[in-house]
N, C-alpha and C positions, 0 to 999 in steps of 0.2 A: 728542296721545296716541293710540295705536292702539286701535281697538275691541277688539283681541285681549286687551287688558289692563284693560278697564274693567267687566267683569262685577261686579255688586254683591257685596261681601264678606258672607259669612254666618258668624257665630260659632257654636260648637257649641250654645250656649244658644238659646232661642227668643224670649223676651219682649222683649229689648232690640233685636234686629236683625231682627225678623220682623214684617211687617204682618199676615200670615195664613199659617197652615200647616195642611194637611190630609194626614196620612199617618202612617206607622209611626214608633215611637220605641223606643230601647233602654232598659235598666233605669236608665240615668243621666238619662233624659229628653232624650237627644239624638236628632236626626233619624237614622233608621237603617232602611234598606229603601226602599220606594217612597213618594214623597210629592209634594205640589203646594204650591209656596210663592209667595206674593205678597210681594215685597220692598218696603222703605220707599220706594225711588225709583220704584216702579211696574213694574219688571221682573218677569218671571214665570219660574219654573223648574218643570219637570214631569219627574221622573225619580228615579234611584236616589241614595241617601245611604249613607254609612258613617261612623259615629261623629260625626255632625253636619256632615259635609262632603259636597259633591257627589262621588259616586264610582260609576262604572259608566256606564250609558247614560242620557242625559237630553236634554231640549230646553229651551233658554234663549231667551226672547223679550224683546227690549229694548222699553222703553216707547214708543219712537218708531214702532213697528209696521213699520219698514222693515228691521230687522236681526234675525237670529236665528241660533242655532247648534243643530245636531243632531248628537250623537255621543257619544264616550266621555269620561269624566272620571276623574281620579285625584287623590285627596287635595285636592279642591276646585278643580282646574285642568283645562282641556282637555288631554287626553292620550290618544293612540291615534288611531283613525280618527274623522274628523268632517267636517262640512260647515258652512260659515259664509256667510251672506248679509249683505253690508255695505250701509249706507244709500245709497251711491252707485250701487248696482246690480251691483257686482262680486261674484264668488262664488269661494270657495276650497273645494276638496275634496281631502282627503289626510290626512296624519298630523300629529299635534301632540305637543308635550312642554312641560311647564311653562307651559301656556297660550299658547304661541306655535307658529307653523308650523315644524315640524321634520321632516326626512325627505323622502319623496317626496310631491308634491302638484301639483295643477293650479289655477292662478289665472286666472280669466277676468275681464278688466277691463270696466268699463262701456262703453268705446268699442269693444269687440270684440277688442282685443288679448288674447293668451293666453300664459301661461308654463307650461310643463310640465317639471318636473325637481325637483332637490333644494333643500331649504331648511335654514337654520340660524338659530335664534333670530329667526324672523320675516323673514329676508332671503334672497334667492336666493343659494345657496352650493353649489357642486359642479356636476355636469353637468346641463345643461338646455337647453331651446330656447324662445326668445321669438319670437312671431309678431306682426308689425305688420300688422294686418288690412288697413287702408286703403292702406298703402304697398306691400303685397304682398311684403314681405321677411321673412326669418327669420335670427336669430342662433342658432347651435347650437354648443355647446361648454362651456367652463368659466366659472363665475361665482364671484366672490369678494366677500363682504360687500355683495351687491346689485349689483355691477358686472360687466360682461362682460370677462373678463381671460384672458390667456395664450392657449393654442392653441384655435382654433375656426374656424367657417365663417360667412360672410355669403352667403345664398342669395337671389338676386333672380330676376326674370322672364327675364333674358337671360344671367346668368352666376353662377358660384359662385366666391367668393374664399376661399382657405384659407391661414391664416397665424396670426400672433400679434396679439392685440388688447389695447388698454388703454381701458376705458370705451367700447366699441363702435367705437373708432377703430383702424384697422390700423397696426401698427408693425413695422419690421424685415422679414425675408424672407417671401415669400408667393407664391401662384400663383393666376392667374385662369384659369378654364375657361369659355369662351364657347360659346353655342349655335351660333355660326357654324362650329364645328368646329376650334377652335384653342385652345392654351394659351399663356399668358405667364407666365414666371417672372421674378422680380425682387425689389425691396426698396423699402420706404418709408423715405426718408431725410430728415433735417432740412436738409442742404445743398441749396441751390437750392429753397427753400420755394415751394410753389405759392401761398400767401397767408399773411397774418398777420391773425388775428382779435383784435380788442380787446374784452375782456369785463370785467365788474365785478371779476373776480379778477386781471386783468392781461392781458398779451399771451400769446396762445396760438399757437404755431408749428404750422402744418399741414404734415405731411410730404408730400414729392413722390414719386410712383411712378417708379422707374427700372427699365425692362425690361432683363433680361440675356439672355433667350432667348425665341424664338417658334417653335412647332412645331404640327403637326396633332394633333388629338385626336378621340377618339370621342365618343359622346353623353354628356351629363352624367348622373351617377347621382343627383344631388340634384335632384328635380323641383321646379319653381316651384309656388306656391300656385295652386289652381284659381280 
């Protein structure tokens, strides 16, 4: 289960679902306005409430001490701008909706990798760029349900490949632009496969690059990572 969905539930009432609460109430006895809550599981919330639910700006600290969220809430769920620190050391800063990453945001992974772009329901979806820090490569283009799909670019220290992708693998027509000052146009095809990989899911056919043209080219516009 994702940390994005495990914040402790708070009912509008106090006594059954609250270990300790210090803050404002409305005429119904619901948390309303600013308050500080210590939840039964040990988590803490410090921020705004509306009619018994987290609403507005707040800080949520998980009991493990390694994870926290600071940002906006709506109707009890993370919504709007916010920043979340995860137990493994990764960090997300961007927009939220219904408690999940939605819209534009930047996710920095514990290993130094970084994704900057669009999200939908907690998964990479739409235009974005993923940087593999230690490999020194970038995938820039369209993402769908967490996978790099359709038109995009693979940018490395020595070349840029532009074409169609499926799960970070190139498929179909594309173009290489090399630092050496040339471009190759061609297509990744299944015929004459470069290799066959045997995986737990079965046999995976790796397409072979077929060059159809080669010509001189100017400097690359896509600069490699520093």
